N, C-alpha and C positions, 0 to 999 in steps of 0.2 A: 504493500500500500504506500502510495506517494505521501511523503511528509507534508504537512500543511505549510504553506508560505505564510510567515508571520513577521510583522513589524511590532516592536514594543516601544511604547512611549512611557517614560518613567521619571519620577522625581527622586531617583536613587541619591543617597547622601543625607537624607533626613531620617526617616524611620528605616530600621535595618531590614524590614521585610522585602523591600525592593531588591536588595542585594541577593537575598535567598531566591527570589523569583527569577532574577536574571540567571543565576547559576542553574536553576531548574530548566530554563529555556535553553541555555547553552548545552546542557547535557541530555536534554530530552529529545525525543524523536520528532523534532521540528526543523524546518528549513528557515533559520533565522536570517531574514533578508537585511535587516538593519535595526538600529536603535536610535531613538531621539530622546532628548532630555528636556524637562520642562520645569519651570518655577525656580526662583532663586538664582544662584550662580550656575547656569546650565553648562558653562565650560568645564567647571570643576566636576559637576555631575557626569559629564561626558568622559572626563579623564578616568573616573572610577570604572565606568563601563569598559573603556579601552584597556585598562590595566587587567580587568578580569578576563577579557577576551584574549589578551596577550598571554596570560598565564595558561589558558586552555589551548594555546596555539591556534587561535582563530583571529589573527590581527586584521584580516581582510574585510571583515564585516564593518560596513560604514557606520559611523556614529555622528549624529548631528546635535549641536547645541541649539535648542529651540528657544521659545519665549522666556525671557527672564522676568523676575519680579522680586519683591521682598519676601523671602521665605527662609526659614531656619536651615542651616547646613550643620550637620552634626559630625559626620565622619569623613569630611573632605580632606582632613589631614592625612588620610591614608595615601593620598597621591601628591603630597607636598613636594614641590619641585618639578612635577610632571603634569601640571594642570592643563597645558595646551597641546599635549601629545596627540596628534592626528585626529583632533576633534574638529569637525567642520562647523564654523560659527555662523555660516550664512543661512539666514532664515529662508530666503528664496530657494537655496539649494535643497534645504530640507523638504519644502513643499514640492519641488520638482521630483525629488527622489520618491516621495510617497505616490505622486501621480504616475510616475513612470512605472512603479511597481503595480499600481492598481490597473493601469491600462494593459500591461503585458501579462497579467495573470492568466495562466493557461486553463485553470479550472473554474474560471468565471467569477472568482472572488478572492481578494486578499484578506487575510485575517489580521486585524489590528487589535492589539491588547493595550488598553490604557490603564496604567496603574499609578497615575498621578492626576493632578488637576487637568482639566480638559482643554486648556488654552491652545495647545498646538493642534489638536484634532479639529477644533472649531475653525482655526485658521486654514487648515488644509481643506476642509469641507467647503469653505467660503468660495474657493475657486470655481467649483461646479457642484452645487448642492445636489441637484437631481442625479448626476452621474455618481457622486459619492454614495448617495443612498441606495442606488441600484447595484453598485459593484462591491461595496465593502461589507464585510461581516465584522462587527465591532463588539468586543467584550471589554467591560470595564469593572474594576473594583471601585465601588462607590455607592453612596447612599445608605440610609438607614430607614427602613420601612415600618416595621413593627417594634423592633428593638434597637437600642442605640449602643453607645460605648459601655462595655462591661455588662452587657445584657440587660441594662435598665430599660424600663418602658417609657422613661422620660426622654423623649426624642430630642436629639441635638443635630444640627447640620453636620454631616460627615465631612471630614477634612478635604478630600479630593474635590468634592462638590463645592464646599464653602470657599475654597481658595480662588475659584473663578466661577462665580455663580452665573454670570451671563453666558459663558461658554457652555456650561452644563445645561442651562435652559435651552440653548440652541440645539445641542445634541439630542436632548430628550424630546424636543418638539419635532425633530426630523423624522423621516421615514426609513432611516437606516436600520438594518437588521441588528438589533442591540440586545446583548445579553448582559445582565446586571448581576454582579456578585456583591451583595451588600454586607454591612456590619452584622446583620441578623445572623449570618452563618460564620463570618470570618473571625468574630471575636472569640469563638470557641477553639480556634486553631493555635493555641499557645504551646510553645515548646516546654517540655519538662526538663528539670535539671539533669536527670539521668540521660536524656537524649543529647543534651549539650555535651555531657561527659563522653558519650559515644562518639560524637563528632570530633572532640578533642583527640581521642585515640586515633581516629582515622586521619587527622590532619598531619601526623608525623610523616606520612608518605603521600600526601595529596596537597599540592600547592594551592589549588582553588579553595579547598575546605579551610586550609590554614589562613588564607586571605579573608574568607568569610568570618572566621573567628576573631581575627585581628580587628576587623571593622565592628564586629559585635561588641568587643571589649571597649572600644572607643565609644560606641553608642551607649553601652551600659554605664559608662562613667558619667554620663549626663543625667542619670536617673537615680533618685534615692531608692535604695533597695536593689539596684542593678537589675531592672526589669528584664525578664526573659522575653525573647522575641515572640510576637504574635504574628502568625503567618497569613496576614490578610491577602497579600499579593500572590504568594505561592499557591494559596487555595484557588485563586482565580486562574492561574496557569494550570492547576491540577484538573479543573473541570474542562479545560481546553484539551489536555492530554487524554482525559477519560471522562466523557460526559455522563457516564453512569454513576459517577461519584456523587452527583447532586440530583435533587428533585427540583424540577423547573416548573414555574407557574406563570402563565401569561397574565400580565397586569398592565393596565393603562396608567402610566406614571408620568408625573410632571415634576419640575423643580420650581419651587416658589421663589419669589424675589429674595426671601430671607435665606435661601439655600436648603430648605427642607425638601425631602423626597416624599411626595404625596401620591396616594392612589386616587385617581379620579373616580368619583361616585356616579356622576352622570356623564357618560362618555360621549363626546361630540365626534362627528365624522372625521375631523382632522387629527384625532389622537389614535395612534396605533399601539397595540400591546407590546410591551417589552418582555423578553424571556428572563424571568427572575429566579435566581437560585435561592430558595427559602429553606432548604435542608441539605445537609451534606454528611456523608458517612465519614466521620472523623478518623476512625481506625484505618479505613481503606485509603484515605488521603495521606495520612502519615506513612503508610506502607509504600504508596507510590512515591512520595517525597524522598524517602531514604533510599529506596531501590534505584531511583533515578540519579540521585547524587552520589551514592557510594556503593550501590549494588545490592544492599540488604539493610534491614532494619536493626535496631539495637537488640541485644540478647533478650529473649523472652517475647519478642514480637512475632506475629504470624510469619511463617516462611514465605 
């Protein structure tokens, strides 16, 4: 079976889950066409991507620094001194790359995975909205529908949506084939300390895993209690690699001006359903996650 053609748009460098998601994409059965970075210092974010690709001996995959903004950078120090290495800073070049990939796709669609604010994707779509909606299959980590951070029912705007509300409103109002993996399921995907110890043992002979752990330690140094990674973005990649991991429900969703993800109660003709993951098999996800990264799970996990 031919691997899916995939482009990833990420704000790697803030929360650590983006780094784990990129590692999953690099080692998974995907044809990774390119990566773009969004929000904050996108050059430094792109350098993180390039360094990870170089470690895995995949330096030829293009990396584009997309739209910048004011956003927190946590583990950019991991690439200190190499911030500009082979990262294309031209926004027009990024848009051209996406459209070239979209138009030349042999299977009728290119899969775009958005695991950051939606600023770049809205700008790419702006060139030809109808063609974008027709040709693209878009999957995003974003939104909070029934449950929010830490499983609470008190809803808050989810970060990726809130960081560029207008871009999110445009994407959700479009007719693109959109799969949404919200906080409702991703908050449950927290790594356990024993799993982290397992990766540390693997890192002795695995440069990519060693790099992930270095970034994780920098990330944890910014948190009281050294918070364990919550794998929001890898869970999104997980259901792309195996869509049987999740249960999907068609829902008419919009983004409010305040950045909330709302289900429309009275659906108008212009609103189309999104494919929303509202349940995920946590054990099977972690099994896929570790098998893809290192070949097998921690001791005691299913074979």
